[in-house]
C-alpha positions as CSV (number, residue, x, y, z in Angstrom):
1,M,-86.5,99.9,-25.9
2,C,-83.5,100.5,-28.2
3,L,-80.3,99.0,-29.5
4,I,-77.2,100.4,-27.9
5,G,-73.9,99.6,-29.6
6,Y,-70.5,99.1,-28.0
7,A,-67.3,99.1,-30.1
8,R,-63.8,98.6,-28.6
9,V,-60.3,98.6,-30.0
10,S,-57.1,97.9,-28.0
11,T,-54.8,100.6,-29.1
12,D,-55.0,104.3,-30.1
13,D,-53.7,103.5,-33.6
14,Q,-56.6,101.2,-34.3
15,T,-60.0,102.5,-35.4
16,P,-63.4,101.3,-34.2
17,L,-65.0,102.7,-37.4
18,P,-65.7,99.3,-39.0
19,Q,-67.4,98.1,-35.8
20,S,-69.4,101.3,-35.5
21,Q,-70.6,101.0,-39.1
22,A,-71.7,97.4,-38.6
23,L,-73.6,98.4,-35.4
24,K,-75.2,101.3,-37.2
25,S,-76.3,99.1,-40.0
26,A,-77.8,96.7,-37.4
27,G,-80.1,99.5,-36.2
28,C,-78.2,100.9,-33.1
29,V,-79.6,104.3,-32.1
30,E,-76.5,105.1,-30.2
31,I,-72.9,103.8,-30.4
32,H,-70.2,104.0,-27.7
33,E,-66.6,103.7,-28.7
34,E,-63.7,102.8,-26.4
35,H,-59.9,102.4,-26.7
36,A,-59.0,99.9,-24.0
37,S,-57.5,96.5,-23.5
38,G,-60.0,93.6,-23.5
39,G,-58.5,92.3,-20.3
40,D,-59.2,95.5,-18.5
41,R,-62.5,95.2,-16.6
42,T,-62.5,98.8,-15.4
43,R,-63.4,100.4,-18.7
44,P,-65.0,103.8,-18.1
45,V,-67.1,103.9,-21.3
46,L,-68.5,100.3,-20.8
47,A,-69.2,101.2,-17.1
48,R,-71.2,104.2,-18.2
49,V,-73.1,102.2,-20.7
50,L,-74.0,99.5,-18.1
51,E,-75.0,102.3,-15.7
52,R,-77.5,104.0,-18.0
53,I,-78.9,101.2,-20.1
54,G,-82.6,100.9,-19.5
55,K,-85.2,98.1,-19.2
56,G,-85.9,96.4,-22.5
57,D,-82.8,97.9,-24.2
58,T,-80.2,95.6,-25.9
59,L,-76.5,96.0,-25.7
60,L,-75.1,95.0,-29.2
61,V,-71.5,94.2,-30.1
62,V,-69.9,92.9,-33.4
63,R,-68.1,90.1,-31.6
64,I,-68.0,88.8,-28.1
65,D,-64.3,89.6,-27.7
66,R,-65.1,93.3,-28.2
67,L,-67.0,93.1,-24.9
68,A,-65.0,90.6,-22.9
69,R,-61.9,88.5,-23.2
70,S,-62.9,85.9,-20.6
71,L,-66.0,83.9,-20.1
72,S,-66.3,85.0,-16.4
73,H,-66.3,88.6,-17.5
74,L,-68.9,88.0,-20.2
75,L,-71.2,86.3,-17.7
76,Q,-70.7,89.0,-15.2
77,V,-71.6,91.8,-17.7
78,I,-74.7,89.8,-18.8
79,D,-75.7,89.4,-15.2
80,R,-75.5,93.2,-14.8
81,L,-77.7,93.7,-17.9
82,E,-80.3,91.2,-16.7
83,A,-80.4,93.0,-13.3
84,R,-81.5,96.1,-15.2
85,G,-84.0,94.2,-17.4
86,A,-81.8,94.7,-20.5
87,F,-80.5,92.1,-23.1
88,F,-77.2,91.3,-24.9
89,R,-76.6,90.3,-28.5
90,S,-73.5,89.7,-30.6
91,L,-73.7,90.1,-34.4
92,Q,-71.2,87.4,-35.2
93,D,-71.9,84.9,-32.3
94,P,-75.0,82.9,-31.5
95,I,-75.8,84.8,-28.3
96,D,-79.0,86.8,-28.0
97,T,-80.3,86.8,-24.4
98,A,-83.7,88.0,-25.7
99,S,-84.3,84.7,-27.5
100,P,-84.7,81.1,-26.1
101,Q,-81.8,79.9,-28.3
102,G,-79.5,82.6,-27.1
103,K,-80.4,81.9,-23.5
104,F,-79.7,78.2,-24.0
105,T,-76.2,79.1,-25.5
106,L,-75.5,81.2,-22.5
107,Q,-76.5,78.4,-20.1
108,V,-74.2,76.1,-21.9
109,L,-71.3,78.6,-21.6
110,G,-72.1,79.0,-17.9
111,A,-72.1,75.2,-17.4
112,A,-68.8,74.9,-19.3
113,A,-67.3,77.6,-17.1
114,E,-68.4,75.8,-13.9
115,F,-67.0,72.5,-15.3
116,E,-63.7,74.2,-16.0
117,R,-63.5,75.6,-12.5
118,A,-64.2,72.1,-11.1
119,L,-61.4,70.6,-13.2
120,I,-59.0,73.2,-12.0
121,R,-59.9,72.6,-8.4
122,E,-59.4,68.8,-8.8
123,R,-56.0,69.3,-10.6
124,T,-54.9,71.7,-7.8
125,K,-55.8,69.2,-5.1
126,A,-54.0,66.3,-7.0
127,G,-50.9,68.5,-7.5
128,L,-50.7,69.4,-3.8
129,A,-51.2,65.8,-2.7
130,S,-48.4,64.7,-5.1
131,A,-46.1,67.4,-3.8
132,R,-46.7,66.4,-0.2
133,N,-46.0,62.7,-1.0
134,N,-42.7,63.7,-2.6
135,G,-41.7,65.8,0.3
136,R,-42.2,69.2,-1.4
137,I,-44.0,72.1,0.0
138,G,-47.1,72.9,-2.0
139,G,-48.4,76.3,-2.9
140,N,-47.1,79.4,-4.7
141,P,-43.4,80.2,-4.0
142,G,-44.2,83.8,-4.6
143,L,-46.7,83.8,-1.8
144,R,-44.4,82.0,0.6
145,D,-41.8,84.7,-0.1
146,K,-44.4,87.4,0.0
147,D,-43.6,88.6,-3.5
148,P,-45.6,91.8,-4.2
149,A,-46.5,90.7,-7.8
150,A,-47.7,87.3,-6.6
151,L,-49.7,88.9,-3.8
152,R,-51.3,91.3,-6.2
153,K,-52.3,88.5,-8.5
154,I,-54.0,86.6,-5.7
155,Q,-55.8,89.8,-4.6
156,L,-57.1,90.4,-8.1
157,A,-58.3,86.7,-8.4
158,R,-60.1,87.0,-5.1
159,Q,-61.8,90.2,-6.2
160,E,-62.9,88.6,-9.4
161,G,-64.3,85.6,-7.5
162,Y,-66.1,88.0,-5.1
163,L,-67.7,89.9,-8.0
164,Q,-68.8,86.7,-9.6
165,R,-70.6,85.7,-6.4
166,L,-72.2,89.1,-6.1
167,S,-73.5,89.0,-9.6
168,K,-75.8,86.0,-8.6
169,T,-77.6,88.1,-6.0
170,A,-77.4,91.5,-7.8
171,P,-81.0,91.5,-8.9
172,D,-82.1,91.4,-5.3
173,W,-80.1,94.4,-4.0
174,V,-78.7,96.5,-6.9
175,P,-82.0,98.0,-8.1
176,P,-83.1,99.0,-4.6
177,V,-79.7,100.5,-3.8
178,R,-79.8,102.5,-7.0
179,R,-83.3,103.7,-6.4
180,L,-83.1,104.4,-2.6
181,R,-79.7,105.7,-1.9
182,P,-78.7,108.3,-0.6
183,L,-82.3,109.4,0.1
184,H,-82.8,106.5,2.6
185,A,-80.5,105.4,5.4
186,W,-78.7,102.1,5.0
187,E,-80.7,100.6,7.9
188,D,-83.9,101.2,6.0
189,V,-82.4,100.1,2.6
190,V,-81.4,96.7,4.2
191,R,-84.8,96.2,5.6
192,I,-86.5,97.0,2.3
193,I,-84.2,94.6,0.5
194,N,-84.8,91.8,3.0
195,A,-88.6,92.1,3.2
196,P,-89.3,89.9,0.2
197,L,-86.4,87.5,0.7
198,P,-86.4,84.3,2.7
199,P,-84.4,84.5,6.0
200,E,-81.4,82.5,4.7
201,Q,-80.9,85.2,2.0
202,H,-81.1,88.2,4.2
203,W,-78.4,90.9,4.1
204,T,-76.7,92.6,7.0
205,Q,-75.8,96.2,6.7
206,S,-72.0,95.6,6.7
207,R,-72.3,92.9,4.0
208,L,-74.4,95.1,1.8
209,L,-72.0,98.1,2.2
210,R,-69.1,95.9,1.2
211,A,-71.0,94.7,-1.9
212,V,-72.0,98.2,-2.8
213,K,-68.4,99.6,-2.4
214,A,-67.1,96.8,-4.7
215,Y,-69.7,97.6,-7.4
216,V,-68.9,101.3,-7.1
217,R,-65.2,100.6,-7.5
218,N,-65.9,98.6,-10.7
219,G,-68.2,101.2,-12.2
220,F,-71.4,99.1,-11.8
221,L,-73.0,101.6,-9.4
222,P,-72.6,105.4,-9.2
223,D,-70.5,106.8,-6.3
224,T,-73.5,108.9,-5.3
225,V,-75.0,105.9,-3.6
226,L,-72.3,106.2,-0.9
227,E,-73.1,109.8,-0.1
228,R,-74.2,110.7,3.4
229,T,-77.9,110.5,3.9
230,T,-79.6,113.8,4.8
231,R,-81.3,113.6,8.2
232,R,-85.0,112.9,7.6
233,D,-87.8,114.3,9.8
234,I,-89.6,111.6,11.8
235,D,-92.9,112.7,10.3
236,D,-91.9,111.8,6.7
237,R,-89.9,108.6,7.3
238,L,-92.9,106.2,7.0
239,P,-94.2,108.0,3.9
240,A,-90.8,107.8,2.3
241,I,-90.5,104.0,3.0
242,V,-94.0,103.3,1.7
243,A,-93.3,105.5,-1.4
244,A,-90.1,103.5,-2.0
245,L,-92.0,100.2,-1.9
246,K,-94.7,101.6,-4.3
247,T,-92.1,103.1,-6.7
248,A,-90.2,99.8,-6.8
249,D,-93.4,98.0,-7.9
250,P,-96.2,100.3,-9.2
251,E,-98.5,97.3,-9.4
252,I,-98.1,96.3,-5.8
253,T,-101.3,96.1,-3.7
254,L,-102.0,97.9,-0.5
255,Q,-102.2,94.6,1.3
256,A,-98.8,93.5,-0.2
257,I,-97.3,96.7,1.1
258,C,-98.7,95.9,4.5
259,D,-97.1,92.5,4.4
260,R,-93.7,94.0,3.5
261,L,-93.9,96.5,6.3
262,E,-94.7,93.8,8.8
263,A,-91.8,91.7,7.5
264,M,-89.6,94.8,8.0
265,R,-91.0,95.0,11.6
266,E,-92.1,98.5,10.9
267,R,-94.6,100.0,13.3
268,T,-97.7,101.8,12.2
269,P,-98.1,105.6,12.8
270,R,-100.0,104.6,16.0
271,G,-97.2,102.2,17.1
272,R,-99.0,99.0,16.2
273,S,-97.3,95.9,14.6
274,H,-100.3,95.0,12.4
275,W,-100.8,97.1,9.3
276,Q,-104.1,97.9,7.6
277,P,-104.5,98.9,3.9
278,S,-106.2,102.2,5.1
279,S,-103.0,103.2,6.9
280,V,-100.9,102.5,3.8
281,R,-103.3,104.5,1.6
282,M,-103.0,107.5,4.0
283,L,-99.2,107.3,3.9
284,L,-99.2,107.1,0.1
285,E,-101.3,110.3,0.0
286,Q,-98.9,111.9,2.4
287,A,-96.0,110.9,0.3
288,R,-97.5,112.5,-2.8
289,R,-98.1,115.7,-0.9
290,L,-94.5,115.7,0.2
291,G,-93.3,115.2,-3.4
292,L,-91.9,111.8,-2.6
293,M,-93.9,110.2,-5.5
294,T,-94.5,111.4,-9.0
295,R,-97.9,109.7,-9.2
């Protein structure tokens, strides 16, 4: 558990030194500096920080605008941190996700963002209705004319909306993907992710792949997760799956692993549908012998 500082300036002729000094004085054990526009979401330094930050760590900035220039981007980054069990704090703003007050402030910001989106939707509907009543064609003229700049703007807006929707489910699928790929095939990864989820929240393989590719493009996941899976021998497939479940939750009981395997419709080594704790114990011992588990 440590404080990790992030300092950003927009141009090369600016210096992040004052920010870094403030972060160092606040107790940061490491500080990452970046020269990039605040409106650019694909910042390589920030992406690396979000990729390697650990559980219990706190990402610290001097001001919120050093991290994000829009509320949607700020909430997206904080969602990524929460998925990794990390926190966010700003020195000059009342946001500290490790404290009840900071979480409340964040909830207020999230509610304000949703209210703003609702107002925009209502204004858009009213504007289109008024245009139709006056005989005008609603919509974006650039889109009607297939203007490349307008089409690009719409594409970016759709991508941003897709990433915002993904951030709400990220805690369910990002940690397993990070932990299991490319060691495990996508089919097994999907089943492991779905095992603890209610049916209405289940993922399909194609939907998960689309989400993973989007997170890789935006630097939230390493591109190694998309590498080809090495063909696994039949004899070590079940030990690998059981090892993955145990590694994901070291406190999980043998019976709980049985329940997960049955939810995954995984057959026992003898081809039965009902699992016993003794079978799981045997597979865990086999996984340790194969080097699939460290303990």
